[in-house]
N, C-alpha and C positions, 0 to 999 in steps of 0.2 A: 483433592488434587485438582489442577488445572489441567482439563482435556487437550487444549492446544499446545504443542510442544514448541519451545521457543529454539530458535537456531541462533546462537551467540557468538558474538565477535568481541575483540577487545574494547571497541568503541561503541556498539550498539547490539541490540537484540532483535529479532524478527519471527513474525508467525502470522498464519492465515487464519481469519476467522469465518465461519459460516454462521448464515442467519437462516438457514433450513436445516430442519432435522432430518429430512428425507430427500435428498436430491433428485432422486428418480421420479418423484410425483410432480415436478416443476417443471416449466418451460423455461422460466428464468430463475437464477440463483443469485441471492445478494450474499457478497462476500465482503471481506476487508483484509487489506494487507496493514498489519500493525507493526510499527518501528517504535522502539525506545531508545533513544541516544543517550550515551554518557554525556557528563557535563562538558559543556565546551564544543562539542561536534556539531555539525549543521549537515543535513541532507538536502539536495536540490530538488527544487520544483520541477516540473515537466518543461517549464518556459524559464531557465534562470537567468536569462540575460545573456548578453555576449560572453561573459567571462566564466560562467558555471557551466556544468555538466549535468546535462539531463539523463535521468535513469532509464534503463531500457528495460521492457518487460517483454518476455517470450513465452507465451502461453501453448506453444506447439506439441508439447509433451502431454496436454490433457486429452482425455476421451471423451467425445461426445459433447465437445463445447465448439459451437460455431462462430461465437463473437464476445468480446469482451469490451466493456465500456468503463474506464475509469473516470471518477469524479472527485477531483483534486480539492481538498479544502484550501482555504486562501492562504497564500505565503505570506512570509514576513521578509521585509527587505534588509539587506545587509550590506555596509559599507565598509570598505576596506580603506585604509587612510595610505594610499600611495599617489604618486602623482601622475596624472590626474586619478581622482578618487574612482575605485572599482564598487559597483554595485551589482549584487546579484539577488536571488530570492530563492527562498527555502525553508526548512523547518529546524527548530531546535526543540529538545526535550523529546516529545512524543508525537506520534502522528498514525492516523488512521485512514488510509485510501480506500473509498468504498468502491466496489466493483461489481457491475451487474454482468453476469455471464448468461448468454443466450444458450440453451440446451438444444443439441440437434434432434435428439430423439427423445420424447417425454419418458418412458418407461425403460429406456436402455440404460446400463451401468455406466455411471459417469464418474470421472476422476478428474481433479482440478490440480494442475502444478502449474507453477510461474517459476522461470528462471530471471533472476534479476541482476542486472549490472547496474552499478551504482558508484559514485563518489562521494565521500564525506570529507570535510575539511574542519580543521581546527587551526594550528599553526602552519600545518602542512596539509596535503590532500593524500587519500587513499582511494585507489580505485579497486573494487572488490566485486565479488558475486555471491548470491545466496540462491539456493533452491528451495522453495516452499511447496508444500501441497496441502491439500484439505486433511483435517483431523478425521480419525478413524474411532468410531464408537460402538462398544460392545452393548450398551444398555440405552435403550430408547429413551428411557426417562432422563437420563444425563443428557443425552443428545438434545431433548426439547427444550430443558434447562438453559444448555449452552446456547442453543439457537437463539431463544429469546433474549436473553442477555445480549448476545452480539447483535442482533436487530437493533436493540435500542441504541447500542454504542454506535455502530456504523450509521444509522441514520441520523444520529447527532452530528457525527464527523462529517456528513455530506450535505448538512442544512444550508451552509453559507455558499456563496458564490464568489468566485475569484474576484479581487478588488480592479476596477478598470485602471487602465495604464495610461495616462495622457500621451497623445502622439507624439509629442515633443522628446519623451524619455523612452520610446520604444527602440 
């Protein structure tokens, strides 16, 4: 059984991944936001260019989290054939956005929640929102296995730096 619950929509599914088996013992927590898009759908990058819509992340419902830093994987460019052509940046298929969370008090209870407002596009665009929270584990062994698997996936997702964009096309 998969410990992290997916939140599903008609065009995608979402979940939060944790790479820590015990959030209480760390000053920093490595997490990841995983999205799996259905065929033909696009999720926008944090800087999608002038015609895209950047997602908004609200972590304010988290407890004992003082700062969050997202590390976006390099996006793909998408061109729409209108006159003049429209170019945006984003993702298709699947995506993990690594997130480093700074904990306020190391041994205090920590709860991680994010409210995400986003736009996905196919032949048309849909504005939607989703709330994700950290998975809960009853078994420490399952938590450790899950954390190790996620640490590898999240680290791999954040390895690359976003490509440089020529000044003329900004």
